[in-house]
Residue frames as a rotation matrix with the C-alpha (Angstrom) as fourth column:
MET 1
0.164 -0.878 0.450 51.82
-0.849 -0.358 -0.390 106.02
0.503 -0.318 -0.804 106.43
THR 2
-0.088 -0.284 -0.955 53.64
0.103 0.951 -0.292 103.01
0.991 -0.124 -0.054 107.86
THR 3
0.832 0.398 0.388 52.68
-0.345 -0.177 0.922 102.31
0.435 -0.900 -0.010 111.45
THR 4
0.039 -0.853 0.521 55.32
-0.998 -0.062 -0.027 101.76
0.055 -0.518 -0.853 114.11
THR 5
0.216 0.085 0.973 54.28
-0.469 0.883 0.028 98.17
-0.856 -0.462 0.231 114.78
THR 6
0.950 0.183 0.252 54.25
0.123 0.524 -0.843 97.25
-0.287 0.832 0.475 111.11
LEU 7
0.630 -0.775 -0.058 57.58
-0.533 -0.376 -0.758 98.88
0.566 0.509 -0.649 110.39
GLU 8
0.005 -0.646 0.764 59.18
-0.974 0.168 0.149 97.30
-0.224 -0.745 -0.628 113.43
SER 9
0.387 0.205 0.899 57.94
-0.205 0.970 -0.133 93.83
-0.899 -0.133 0.417 112.57
ARG 10
0.997 -0.009 0.073 58.83
0.073 0.201 -0.977 94.16
-0.006 0.980 0.201 108.90
LEU 11
0.417 -0.905 0.082 62.32
-0.790 -0.405 -0.460 95.42
0.450 0.126 -0.884 109.64
ALA 12
-0.024 -0.395 0.918 62.88
-0.807 0.550 0.216 92.58
-0.591 -0.736 -0.332 112.08
ALA 13
0.699 0.359 0.619 61.65
0.023 0.853 -0.521 90.07
-0.715 0.379 0.588 109.50
VAL 14
0.899 -0.421 -0.124 64.03
-0.210 -0.164 -0.964 91.41
0.385 0.892 -0.235 106.84
ARG 15
0.101 -0.899 0.426 66.96
-0.985 -0.151 -0.086 91.30
0.142 -0.410 -0.901 109.24
GLN 16
0.148 0.010 0.989 66.08
-0.477 0.876 0.063 87.69
-0.866 -0.481 0.135 110.05
ARG 17
0.965 0.199 0.173 65.89
0.064 0.461 -0.885 86.82
-0.256 0.865 0.431 106.34
ILE 18
0.567 -0.820 -0.081 69.38
-0.618 -0.358 -0.700 88.24
0.545 0.446 -0.710 105.87
THR 19
-0.079 -0.590 0.803 70.74
-0.954 0.278 0.111 86.34
-0.289 -0.758 -0.585 108.86
ASP 20
0.470 0.336 0.816 69.18
-0.174 0.942 -0.288 83.09
-0.865 -0.007 0.501 107.67
ALA 21
0.991 -0.108 -0.072 70.54
-0.061 0.099 -0.993 83.63
0.115 0.989 0.091 104.16
GLU 22
0.237 -0.956 0.175 74.03
-0.912 -0.281 -0.298 84.26
0.334 -0.089 -0.938 105.52
THR 23
-0.017 -0.200 0.980 73.84
-0.709 0.693 0.130 81.02
-0.705 -0.693 -0.154 107.50
ARG 24
0.763 0.391 0.515 72.68
0.044 0.763 -0.645 78.96
-0.645 0.515 0.565 104.53
ALA 25
0.892 -0.448 -0.059 75.45
-0.163 -0.197 -0.967 80.43
0.421 0.872 -0.249 102.37
GLY 26
0.538 -0.709 -0.456 78.08
0.835 0.523 0.172 79.68
0.116 -0.473 0.873 105.01
ARG 27
-0.058 -0.523 0.850 78.88
0.328 -0.815 -0.478 83.34
0.943 0.251 0.219 105.37
PRO 28
-0.796 -0.295 -0.528 79.71
0.580 -0.127 -0.804 85.13
0.171 -0.947 0.272 108.63
ALA 29
0.309 0.903 -0.300 76.88
0.949 -0.312 0.039 86.84
-0.058 -0.296 -0.953 110.47
GLY 30
0.526 -0.025 -0.850 76.88
0.217 -0.963 0.162 90.53
-0.823 -0.269 -0.501 109.66
SER 31
-0.539 -0.794 0.281 78.65
0.466 -0.003 0.885 90.16
-0.701 0.608 0.372 106.32
VAL 32
-0.419 0.498 0.759 75.62
0.785 -0.222 0.579 91.60
0.457 0.838 -0.298 104.49
ARG 33
-0.868 0.057 -0.494 74.60
0.240 -0.822 -0.516 95.20
-0.436 -0.567 0.699 105.15
LEU 34
-0.084 0.952 0.293 71.00
0.977 0.137 -0.165 96.34
-0.198 0.273 -0.942 104.82
ILE 35
-1.000 -0.020 -0.019 70.06
0.015 -0.968 0.252 99.48
-0.024 0.251 0.968 102.93
ALA 36
-0.231 0.970 -0.081 66.48
0.680 0.101 -0.726 100.49
-0.696 -0.223 -0.683 103.72
VAL 37
-0.835 -0.047 0.548 65.13
0.501 -0.475 0.723 101.98
0.227 0.879 0.420 100.49
SER 38
-0.431 0.612 -0.663 62.98
0.614 -0.340 -0.713 104.81
-0.662 -0.714 -0.229 101.74
LYS 39
-0.998 0.066 0.010 62.01
-0.035 -0.652 0.758 106.45
0.056 0.756 0.653 98.45
THR 40
-0.398 0.903 0.160 58.43
-0.109 -0.220 0.969 107.78
0.911 0.368 0.186 98.43
HIS 41
0.318 0.476 -0.820 58.13
0.791 0.345 0.506 107.22
0.523 -0.809 -0.266 102.18
PRO 42
0.773 0.107 0.625 58.15
-0.053 -0.971 0.231 110.17
0.632 -0.212 -0.746 104.60
ALA 43
-0.220 -0.911 0.349 60.95
-0.439 -0.227 -0.869 111.33
0.871 -0.345 -0.350 106.85
GLU 44
0.176 0.352 0.919 58.95
-0.984 0.072 0.161 110.07
-0.009 -0.933 0.359 109.83
ALA 45
0.979 0.174 -0.109 59.32
-0.184 0.979 -0.090 106.51
0.091 0.108 0.990 108.57
ILE 46
0.256 -0.960 -0.113 63.08
0.112 0.146 -0.983 106.95
0.960 0.239 0.145 108.28
ALA 47
-0.249 -0.325 0.912 63.21
-0.790 -0.477 -0.385 108.38
0.560 -0.817 -0.138 111.81
GLU 48
0.619 0.538 0.572 61.31
-0.768 0.565 0.301 105.36
-0.162 -0.626 0.763 113.11
ALA 49
0.879 -0.369 -0.303 63.60
0.184 0.847 -0.499 102.90
0.440 0.383 0.812 111.32
TYR 50
-0.063 -0.917 0.395 66.56
-0.239 -0.370 -0.898 104.84
0.969 -0.151 -0.196 112.72
ARG 51
0.099 0.173 0.980 65.14
-0.983 -0.135 0.123 104.40
0.154 -0.976 0.157 116.23
LEU 52
0.904 0.299 0.307 65.06
-0.337 0.938 0.079 100.68
-0.264 -0.175 0.949 115.54
GLY 53
0.308 -0.905 0.293 68.78
0.024 0.315 0.949 100.68
-0.951 -0.285 0.119 114.71
GLN 54
0.507 -0.105 0.856 68.76
0.844 0.265 -0.467 101.16
-0.178 0.958 0.223 110.93
ARG 55
0.116 -0.567 -0.816 71.45
0.198 -0.792 0.578 103.52
-0.973 -0.229 0.020 109.65
ASP 56
-0.882 -0.469 0.036 71.72
0.099 -0.110 0.989 103.03
-0.460 0.876 0.144 105.86
PHE 57
0.184 0.980 -0.076 68.97
0.222 -0.117 -0.968 104.54
-0.957 0.162 -0.239 103.71
GLY 58
-0.738 -0.416 0.531 68.58
0.554 0.075 0.829 104.53
-0.385 0.906 0.175 99.94
GLU 59
0.161 0.760 -0.629 66.87
0.036 -0.642 -0.766 107.22
-0.986 0.101 -0.130 97.89
ASN 60
-0.150 -0.110 0.983 66.07
0.918 0.355 0.179 107.42
-0.368 0.928 0.048 94.15
TYR 61
0.467 0.481 0.742 64.63
0.731 -0.682 -0.018 110.90
0.498 0.551 -0.670 93.78
LEU 62
-0.468 -0.881 0.069 67.02
0.671 -0.405 -0.620 113.74
0.575 -0.244 0.781 94.47
GLN 63
-0.469 0.273 0.840 64.73
-0.377 -0.922 0.089 116.56
0.799 -0.274 0.535 95.61
GLU 64
0.668 0.730 -0.142 62.69
-0.233 0.387 0.892 114.21
0.706 -0.563 0.429 97.78
ALA 65
0.364 -0.620 -0.695 65.90
0.800 0.590 -0.107 112.95
0.476 -0.517 0.711 99.39
LEU 66
-0.644 -0.641 0.417 67.23
0.368 -0.738 -0.566 116.46
0.671 -0.211 0.711 100.02
ASP 67
0.015 0.741 0.671 63.95
-0.556 -0.552 0.621 117.44
0.831 -0.383 0.404 101.70
LYS 68
0.828 0.275 -0.488 64.17
0.169 0.708 0.686 114.42
0.534 -0.651 0.539 103.99
GLN 69
-0.072 -0.938 -0.339 67.79
0.841 0.126 -0.527 115.11
0.537 -0.322 0.779 104.84
ALA 70
-0.597 -0.111 0.795 66.85
-0.109 -0.970 -0.217 118.65
0.795 -0.216 0.567 105.82
ALA 71
0.354 0.864 0.359 64.07
-0.581 -0.098 0.808 117.33
0.733 -0.494 0.467 108.06
LEU 72
0.875 -0.070 -0.479 66.23
0.324 0.819 0.474 114.79
0.359 -0.570 0.739 109.88
ASP 73
0.415 -0.781 0.467 69.03
-0.752 -0.583 -0.307 115.53
0.512 -0.224 -0.829 112.32
GLU 74
0.946 -0.062 0.319 69.76
-0.148 0.791 0.594 111.99
-0.289 -0.609 0.739 113.53
PRO 75
0.163 -0.966 -0.199 73.54
-0.920 -0.222 0.323 111.45
-0.356 0.130 -0.925 113.68
GLY 76
-0.519 -0.599 0.610 75.20
-0.410 0.800 0.438 108.65
-0.750 -0.023 -0.661 111.78
ILE 77
0.625 0.724 0.292 72.73
-0.017 0.386 -0.922 108.21
-0.781 0.571 0.253 108.91
VAL 78
-0.634 -0.766 0.106 74.46
0.025 0.117 0.993 106.92
-0.773 0.632 -0.055 105.78
TRP 79
0.373 0.812 -0.449 72.74
-0.394 -0.300 -0.869 108.15
-0.840 0.501 0.208 102.62
HIS 80
-0.587 -0.466 0.662 72.86
0.343 0.598 0.725 106.07
-0.733 0.652 -0.191 99.44
PHE 81
0.004 0.568 -0.823 71.77
-0.775 -0.518 -0.361 107.50
-0.632 0.639 0.439 96.09
ILE 82
-0.522 -0.151 0.839 70.49
0.126 0.960 0.251 104.60
-0.844 0.237 -0.482 93.99
GLY 83
0.549 0.829 0.111 68.50
0.296 -0.068 -0.953 106.29
-0.782 0.556 -0.282 91.21
PRO 84
0.363 -0.366 0.857 69.37
0.915 -0.036 -0.403 107.41
0.178 0.930 0.322 87.68
ILE 85
0.002 -0.495 -0.869 71.75
0.560 -0.719 0.412 110.37
-0.829 -0.487 0.276 87.62
GLN 86
0.812 0.209 0.545 71.24
0.564 -0.521 -0.641 113.38
0.150 0.828 -0.540 85.38
SER 87
-0.122 -0.975 0.183 74.41
0.866 -0.195 -0.461 115.31
0.485 0.103 0.868 84.67
ASN 88
-0.255 0.046 0.966 72.86
-0.089 -0.996 0.023 118.56
0.963 -0.080 0.258 85.89
LYS 89
0.770 0.569 0.288 72.06
-0.360 0.015 0.933 116.98
0.526 -0.822 0.216 89.27
THR 90
0.320 -0.691 -0.648 75.52
0.519 0.700 -0.490 115.74
0.793 -0.179 0.583 90.19
ARG 91
-0.457 -0.597 0.660 76.50
-0.204 -0.652 -0.730 118.63
0.866 -0.468 0.176 92.48
PRO 92
0.133 0.517 0.846 73.84
-0.955 -0.162 0.250 118.06
0.266 -0.840 0.472 95.17
ILE 93
0.914 0.110 -0.390 74.45
-0.055 0.987 0.149 114.32
0.401 -0.114 0.909 94.97
ALA 94
0.057 -0.984 -0.169 78.18
0.419 0.177 -0.890 114.87
0.906 -0.020 0.423 95.49
GLU 95
-0.484 -0.260 0.836 77.50
-0.448 -0.747 -0.491 117.25
0.752 -0.612 0.245 98.37
HIS 96
-0.063 0.663 0.746 74.81
-0.989 -0.141 0.041 115.33
0.133 -0.735 0.665 100.27
PHE 97
0.888 0.408 -0.213 75.35
-0.394 0.913 0.106 111.59
0.238 -0.010 0.971 99.86
ASP 98
0.244 -0.788 0.566 77.85
-0.696 0.264 0.668 109.07
-0.676 -0.556 -0.483 101.20
TRP 99
-0.546 -0.316 0.776 77.38
0.241 0.828 0.507 106.44
-0.802 0.464 -0.376 98.49
VAL 100
0.086 0.587 -0.805 76.27
-0.887 -0.323 -0.331 106.50
-0.454 0.743 0.492 94.86
HIS 101
-0.167 -0.068 0.984 75.26
-0.034 0.997 0.063 103.13
-0.985 -0.023 -0.168 93.39
SER 102
0.563 0.665 0.490 74.12
0.473 0.227 -0.852 104.14
-0.678 0.711 -0.186 89.93
VAL 103
0.150 -0.599 -0.786 77.19
-0.622 -0.676 0.396 105.45
-0.769 0.429 -0.474 88.09
ASP 104
0.417 0.000 0.909 77.42
0.499 0.836 -0.229 104.12
-0.760 0.549 0.349 84.54
ARG 105
0.761 -0.201 0.616 79.15
0.505 -0.411 -0.759 106.94
0.406 0.889 -0.212 82.61
LEU 106
-0.205 -0.938 -0.278 82.56
0.968 -0.152 -0.200 108.52
0.145 -0.310 0.940 82.97
LYS 107
-0.413 0.085 0.907 81.12
0.170 -0.971 0.168 112.02
0.895 0.224 0.387 82.48
VAL 108
0.669 0.719 0.189 78.91
-0.107 -0.158 0.982 111.58
0.736 -0.676 -0.028 85.56
ALA 109
0.616 -0.503 -0.607 81.80
0.785 0.460 0.415 110.21
0.071 -0.731 0.678 87.61
GLU 110
-0.437 -0.837 0.330 84.05
0.797 -0.531 -0.290 113.11
0.418 0.136 0.898 86.63
ARG 111
-0.085 0.486 0.870 81.40
-0.143 -0.870 0.473 115.61
0.986 -0.084 0.144 87.65
LEU 112
0.886 0.389 -0.254 80.86
0.151 0.275 0.949 113.88
0.439 -0.879 0.185 91.00
ASP 113
0.216 -0.903 -0.372 84.61
0.971 0.239 -0.017 113.89
0.104 -0.358 0.928 91.56
ALA 114
-0.553 -0.466 0.691 84.99
0.498 -0.849 -0.174 117.58
0.668 0.248 0.701 90.72
GLN 115
-0.044 0.687 0.726 81.99
-0.348 -0.691 0.633 118.58
0.936 -0.225 0.269 92.84
ARG 116
0.458 0.133 -0.879 82.71
0.670 0.599 0.439 116.51
0.585 -0.790 0.185 95.96
PRO 117
0.869 -0.108 0.483 83.39
-0.316 -0.872 0.374 119.00
0.381 -0.477 -0.792 98.79
ALA 118
0.019 -0.989 -0.143 87.01
-0.303 0.131 -0.944 119.07
0.953 0.061 -0.297 99.93
ASP 119
-0.463 -0.192 0.865 86.03
-0.870 -0.087 -0.485 118.67
0.169 -0.977 -0.127 103.58
LYS 120
0.606 0.698 0.382 84.25
-0.729 0.679 -0.084 115.36
-0.318 -0.228 0.920 102.95
PRO 121
-0.259 -0.685 0.681 85.83
-0.230 0.729 0.645 111.94
-0.938 0.010 -0.346 102.51
PRO 122
-0.909 -0.089 -0.408 85.89
-0.417 0.129 0.900 110.42
-0.027 0.988 -0.155 99.03
LEU 123
0.058 0.998 -0.028 82.45
-0.957 0.048 -0.286 109.53
-0.284 0.043 0.958 97.72
ASN 124
-0.556 -0.197 0.807 81.85
-0.153 0.979 0.134 105.77
-0.817 -0.049 -0.575 97.69
ILE 125
-0.109 0.426 -0.898 80.92
-0.973 -0.232 0.009 104.63
-0.205 0.875 0.440 94.18
CYS 126
-0.238 0.071 0.969 79.36
0.172 0.985 -0.030 101.50
-0.956 0.160 -0.247 92.72
LEU 127
-0.799 -0.020 -0.602 79.19
-0.576 -0.265 0.773 101.05
-0.175 0.964 0.200 88.97
GLN 128
0.147 0.920 0.363 75.76
-0.500 0.385 -0.776 99.99
-0.854 -0.067 0.517 87.77
VAL 129
-0.880 -0.465 -0.096 75.98
-0.357 0.515 0.779 97.04
-0.313 0.720 -0.619 85.40
ASN 130
0.132 0.927 -0.351 73.19
-0.973 0.053 -0.227 96.03
-0.191 0.372 0.908 83.03
VAL 131
-0.639 -0.491 0.592 73.51
-0.464 0.860 0.213 92.28
-0.613 -0.138 -0.778 83.58
SER 132
-0.016 0.751 0.660 70.31
0.321 0.629 -0.708 91.44
-0.947 0.201 -0.251 81.69
GLY 133
-0.850 -0.417 0.321 71.11
0.428 -0.194 0.883 93.47
-0.306 0.888 0.343 78.59
GLU 134
0.154 0.984 0.088 67.76
0.928 -0.113 -0.355 95.26
-0.340 0.136 -0.931 78.71
ALA 135
-0.390 -0.285 0.876 67.60
0.714 -0.694 0.092 98.31
0.582 0.661 0.474 76.46
SER 136
0.460 0.699 0.548 65.30
0.153 -0.670 0.726 100.04
0.875 -0.250 -0.415 78.95
LYS 137
0.839 -0.152 -0.522 67.67
0.541 0.143 0.829 99.57
-0.051 -0.978 0.202 81.90
SER 138
0.722 -0.674 0.157 70.47
-0.663 -0.739 -0.121 101.85
0.197 -0.017 -0.980 83.00
GLY 139
0.628 -0.578 0.522 73.92
-0.132 0.581 0.803 100.42
-0.767 -0.573 0.289 83.45
VAL 140
-0.042 -0.758 -0.651 77.17
-0.970 -0.124 0.207 99.82
-0.237 0.641 -0.730 81.64
ASP 141
0.888 0.304 -0.344 77.49
-0.393 0.891 -0.226 96.58
0.238 0.336 0.911 79.71
PHE 142
0.805 -0.563 0.185 80.12
0.244 0.601 0.761 93.98
-0.540 -0.568 0.621 80.53
ALA 143
0.419 -0.676 0.606 82.32
0.881 0.140 -0.452 94.84
0.220 0.723 0.654 77.55
GLU 144
0.281 -0.255 0.925 82.65
0.120 -0.947 -0.298 98.49
0.952 0.195 -0.235 78.57
LEU 145
0.967 0.238 -0.093 83.00
0.111 -0.064 0.992 97.85
0.230 -0.969 -0.088 82.30
PRO 146
0.380 -0.870 -0.315 86.80
0.910 0.291 0.294 97.37
-0.164 -0.398 0.902 82.58
ALA 147
-0.394 -0.554 0.734 87.68
0.699 -0.699 -0.152 100.65
0.597 0.453 0.662 80.86
LEU 148
0.357 0.608 0.709 85.12
-0.074 -0.739 0.670 102.59
0.931 -0.292 -0.219 82.90
ALA 149
0.934 -0.016 -0.357 86.30
0.348 0.277 0.896 101.06
0.084 -0.961 0.264 86.16
GLN 150
0.037 -0.999 -0.032 89.93
0.999 0.038 -0.028 101.80
0.029 -0.031 0.999 85.35
SER 151
-0.315 -0.123 0.941 89.16
0.379 -0.925 0.006 105.44
0.870 0.359 0.338 84.57
ILE 152
0.597 0.649 0.471 87.05
-0.178 -0.466 0.867 106.00
0.782 -0.601 -0.162 87.67
SER 153
0.725 -0.334 -0.602 89.54
0.674 0.520 0.524 104.29
0.138 -0.786 0.602 89.99
GLY 154
-0.321 -0.939 0.126 91.96
0.903 -0.344 -0.259 107.13
0.287 0.031 0.958 89.31
LEU 155
0.129 0.434 0.891 89.63
0.132 -0.899 0.418 109.97
0.983 0.064 -0.174 90.33
PRO 156
-0.718 -0.694 -0.048 90.89
0.112 -0.047 -0.993 111.41
0.687 -0.718 0.112 93.63
HIS 157
-0.729 0.463 0.505 87.59
-0.685 -0.483 -0.546 112.37
-0.009 -0.743 0.669 95.28
LEU 158
0.491 0.828 -0.271 85.81
-0.809 0.549 0.212 109.11
0.324 0.115 0.939 94.51
ARG 159
-0.555 -0.587 0.590 86.39
-0.714 0.700 0.024 105.68
-0.427 -0.408 -0.807 96.01
LEU 160
-0.033 0.513 -0.858 85.36
-0.800 0.501 0.330 102.88
0.599 0.697 0.394 93.66
ARG 161
-0.277 0.006 0.961 83.93
-0.864 0.435 -0.252 100.21
-0.420 -0.900 -0.115 95.95
GLY 162
-0.704 0.053 0.708 82.30
0.150 0.986 0.076 97.72
-0.694 0.160 -0.702 93.59
LEU 163
-0.926 0.371 -0.069 79.34
-0.084 -0.025 0.996 96.96
0.368 0.928 0.054 91.37
MET 164
-0.498 0.857 0.132 75.55
-0.318 -0.039 -0.947 97.25
-0.807 -0.513 0.292 91.49
THR 165
-0.954 0.272 -0.129 72.81
-0.061 0.242 0.968 95.70
0.294 0.931 -0.214 89.40
ILE 166
-0.262 0.945 0.197 69.05
-0.608 -0.003 -0.794 95.55
-0.749 -0.328 0.576 89.03
PRO 167
-0.959 -0.180 0.220 68.42
0.037 0.687 0.725 92.40
-0.282 0.704 -0.652 86.99
ALA 168
-0.507 0.828 -0.239 65.32
-0.549 -0.096 0.830 91.78
0.665 0.552 0.503 84.93
PRO 169
-0.241 0.465 0.852 62.57
-0.907 0.204 -0.368 90.62
-0.345 -0.861 0.373 87.31
THR 170
-0.160 0.205 -0.966 62.02
-0.521 0.814 0.259 86.87
0.839 0.544 -0.023 87.28
VAL 171
0.520 0.358 0.775 60.68
-0.847 0.333 0.414 84.19
-0.110 -0.872 0.477 89.62
ASP 172
0.844 -0.287 -0.453 63.06
0.046 0.881 -0.472 81.62
0.535 0.377 0.756 88.12
PRO 173
0.845 -0.534 0.040 65.71
-0.111 -0.101 0.989 80.92
-0.523 -0.840 -0.145 90.78
ALA 174
0.269 -0.785 0.558 68.21
0.847 0.469 0.251 79.72
-0.459 0.405 0.791 88.18
ALA 175
0.315 -0.094 0.944 67.94
0.684 -0.668 -0.295 83.01
0.658 0.739 -0.146 86.28
GLN 176
0.952 0.023 0.306 68.28
-0.189 -0.743 0.642 84.98
0.242 -0.669 -0.703 89.51
HIS 177
0.632 -0.764 0.128 71.41
0.269 0.371 0.889 83.06
-0.727 -0.527 0.440 90.46
ALA 178
0.210 -0.576 0.790 72.89
0.976 0.165 -0.138 83.51
-0.051 0.800 0.598 86.98
ALA 179
0.623 0.081 0.778 72.43
0.313 -0.937 -0.152 87.29
0.717 0.338 -0.609 87.02
PHE 180
0.915 -0.261 0.307 73.98
-0.399 -0.483 0.779 87.79
-0.055 -0.836 -0.546 90.45
ARG 181
0.537 -0.752 0.381 76.77
0.483 0.645 0.593 85.30
-0.691 -0.135 0.710 89.72
ALA 182
0.386 -0.370 0.845 77.63
0.851 -0.210 -0.481 87.24
0.355 0.905 0.234 86.57
LEU 183
0.792 -0.090 0.604 78.02
-0.195 -0.975 0.110 90.45
0.579 -0.205 -0.789 88.59
ARG 184
0.805 -0.520 0.285 80.24
-0.220 0.185 0.958 88.73
-0.550 -0.834 0.035 91.13
GLN 185
0.401 -0.670 0.625 82.39
0.805 0.583 0.108 87.28
-0.437 0.460 0.773 88.36
ALA 186
0.586 -0.142 0.798 82.64
0.511 -0.700 -0.500 90.67
0.630 0.700 -0.337 86.67
MET 187
0.864 -0.288 0.414 83.99
-0.481 -0.714 0.509 92.23
0.149 -0.639 -0.755 89.86
GLU 188
0.598 -0.681 0.423 86.50
0.136 0.607 0.783 89.42
-0.790 -0.411 0.455 90.31
ASP 189
0.436 -0.411 0.801 87.63
0.898 0.250 -0.361 89.84
-0.052 0.877 0.478 86.70
LEU 190
0.886 -0.104 0.452 88.31
0.003 -0.973 -0.229 93.55
0.464 0.204 -0.862 87.23
ALA 191
0.392 -0.775 -0.496 91.04
0.876 0.479 -0.056 92.59
0.281 -0.412 0.867 89.71
LEU 192
0.049 -0.330 0.943 91.25
-0.029 -0.944 -0.329 96.12
0.998 -0.011 -0.056 91.08
ASP 193
-0.784 -0.391 -0.482 92.45
0.470 0.134 -0.873 96.79
0.406 -0.910 0.078 94.60
ASP 194
-0.949 0.311 -0.056 89.90
-0.138 -0.565 -0.813 97.75
-0.285 -0.764 0.579 97.26
LEU 195
-0.346 0.891 -0.294 86.80
-0.657 -0.006 0.754 96.45
0.670 0.454 0.588 95.48
ASP 196
-0.999 -0.051 -0.007 84.72
-0.026 0.617 -0.786 95.00
0.045 -0.785 -0.618 98.29
THR 197
-0.488 0.868 -0.089 81.07
-0.363 -0.294 -0.884 95.70
-0.794 -0.399 0.458 97.45
LEU 198
-0.897 0.427 0.110 78.35
0.295 0.396 0.870 93.89
0.328 0.813 -0.481 95.53
SER 199
-0.685 0.720 -0.111 75.15
-0.443 -0.533 -0.721 95.91
-0.578 -0.445 0.684 95.77
MET 200
-0.624 0.478 -0.618 72.49
-0.481 0.389 0.786 93.45
0.616 0.788 -0.012 94.64
GLY 201
-0.657 0.498 -0.566 69.29
0.663 0.739 -0.121 91.92
0.358 -0.455 -0.816 95.92
MET 202
-0.659 0.563 0.498 65.92
-0.581 -0.802 0.139 93.45
0.478 -0.197 0.856 96.73
SER 203
-0.204 0.619 0.759 62.78
-0.930 0.121 -0.348 92.39
-0.307 -0.776 0.551 98.56
ASP 204
0.741 0.665 -0.092 61.94
-0.651 0.679 -0.339 89.47
-0.163 0.312 0.936 96.27
ASP 205
0.812 -0.449 -0.373 65.40
0.088 0.726 -0.682 88.01
0.577 0.521 0.629 95.70
LEU 206
0.480 -0.677 0.558 67.65
-0.843 -0.532 0.079 88.94
0.244 -0.508 -0.826 98.61
GLU 207
0.619 -0.241 0.748 68.29
-0.327 0.787 0.524 85.30
-0.714 -0.569 0.408 99.57
VAL 208
0.801 -0.327 0.501 69.64
0.595 0.522 -0.611 84.47
-0.062 0.788 0.613 96.13
ALA 209
0.681 -0.551 0.482 71.77
-0.191 -0.769 -0.610 87.63
0.707 0.323 -0.629 96.13
VAL 210
0.504 -0.491 0.710 73.29
-0.838 -0.078 0.540 86.73
-0.210 -0.868 -0.451 99.50
ALA 211
0.718 -0.202 0.666 74.04
0.148 0.979 0.138 83.22
-0.680 0.000 0.733 98.25
GLU 212
0.666 -0.436 0.606 75.91
0.703 0.094 -0.705 84.74
0.250 0.895 0.369 95.31
GLY 213
-0.231 -0.946 -0.227 77.98
0.958 -0.180 -0.224 87.15
0.171 -0.269 0.948 97.41
ALA 214
0.387 0.423 0.819 75.97
0.300 -0.898 0.322 90.35
0.872 0.121 -0.474 97.95
THR 215
-0.624 -0.555 -0.550 77.46
0.730 -0.163 -0.663 92.66
0.278 -0.816 0.507 100.57
LEU 216
-0.840 0.480 -0.252 74.72
-0.308 -0.805 -0.507 95.31
-0.446 -0.348 0.825 100.33
VAL 217
-0.576 0.751 0.323 71.05
0.808 0.464 0.363 94.47
0.123 0.470 -0.874 99.80
ARG 218
-0.964 0.258 0.066 68.56
-0.254 -0.965 0.067 97.22
0.081 0.048 0.996 98.95
ILE 219
-0.618 0.749 -0.239 65.18
0.759 0.647 0.068 96.53
0.206 -0.140 -0.969 100.55
GLY 220
-0.894 0.345 0.286 62.19
-0.340 -0.938 0.067 98.86
0.291 -0.037 0.956 100.31
THR 221
-0.071 0.988 -0.137 58.74
-0.588 0.070 0.806 97.27
0.806 0.138 0.576 100.10
ALA 222
0.118 0.114 -0.986 59.47
0.453 0.878 0.156 94.51
0.884 -0.465 0.052 102.62
ILE 223
-0.720 -0.394 -0.572 60.34
0.687 -0.288 -0.667 97.18
0.098 -0.873 0.478 105.21
PHE 224
-0.921 0.248 -0.300 58.18
-0.152 -0.938 -0.311 100.21
-0.358 -0.241 0.902 104.44
GLY 225
-0.039 0.947 0.320 55.26
0.321 0.315 -0.893 98.58
-0.946 0.068 -0.316 102.67
ALA 226
0.321 0.258 0.911 53.81
0.931 0.089 -0.354 99.37
-0.172 0.962 -0.211 99.27
ARG 227
-0.722 -0.688 0.065 55.44
0.679 -0.689 0.255 102.25
-0.131 0.228 0.965 97.47
ALA 228
0.288 0.767 -0.573 53.64
0.522 -0.627 -0.577 105.56
-0.803 -0.133 -0.581 97.63
ARG 229
0.786 -0.043 0.616 53.73
0.528 -0.469 -0.708 108.28
0.320 0.882 -0.346 95.00
PRO 230
-0.314 -0.945 0.088 56.94
0.791 -0.312 -0.527 110.35
0.525 -0.095 0.845 94.98
LEU 231
0.205 0.342 -0.917 56.84
0.867 -0.498 0.008 113.01
-0.454 -0.797 -0.399 97.68
GLY 232
-0.431 -0.414 -0.802 56.72
0.195 -0.910 0.365 116.67
-0.881 0.001 0.473 96.85
């Protein structure tokens, strides 16, 4: 389990990395929002990060996330679902999350729209794009993106905010820049009103993502330490 001191120091270090990256990119301080990816880490770690001022948390595994939500009563937590979405799991995602980053099929979006509770605001949606063209990766390809975005933008209980990607891992800075730049260009090319979100960048490449326009970075290991086995 992550100790308080370690979590505090790691979270502070990640925040400083983001601030430094914003400065180098000539972007305003606070223009990049941090999602602490808490998958496989216990609710106690989330509660500690919350005490340290963190409010956005990302989860990949639905049942694990629901168990944590039930265990936590801290006000103001913003829950982001960032994992693959099975069609038969859309109802609890629609009911219990504020953001979904991993939509890549119209069928899933239509189910989320139909199942979003009427007393909740529209569900914030990012479309996951397969920028690297990997057969093993989820995500819509660039050719299919405009039609999908247009269809989803008309669903009344969803709010299409932007795009997300998980590029193929590489230590080549040029390849990292190219992948994130392609996502930014794809969002600009959509030319849809109200798109304001690029969800890209993780522990190993957040600086490059910020340089290329990320507004949300999803950081897990650098905050919580090595990933544990899924809970439950």
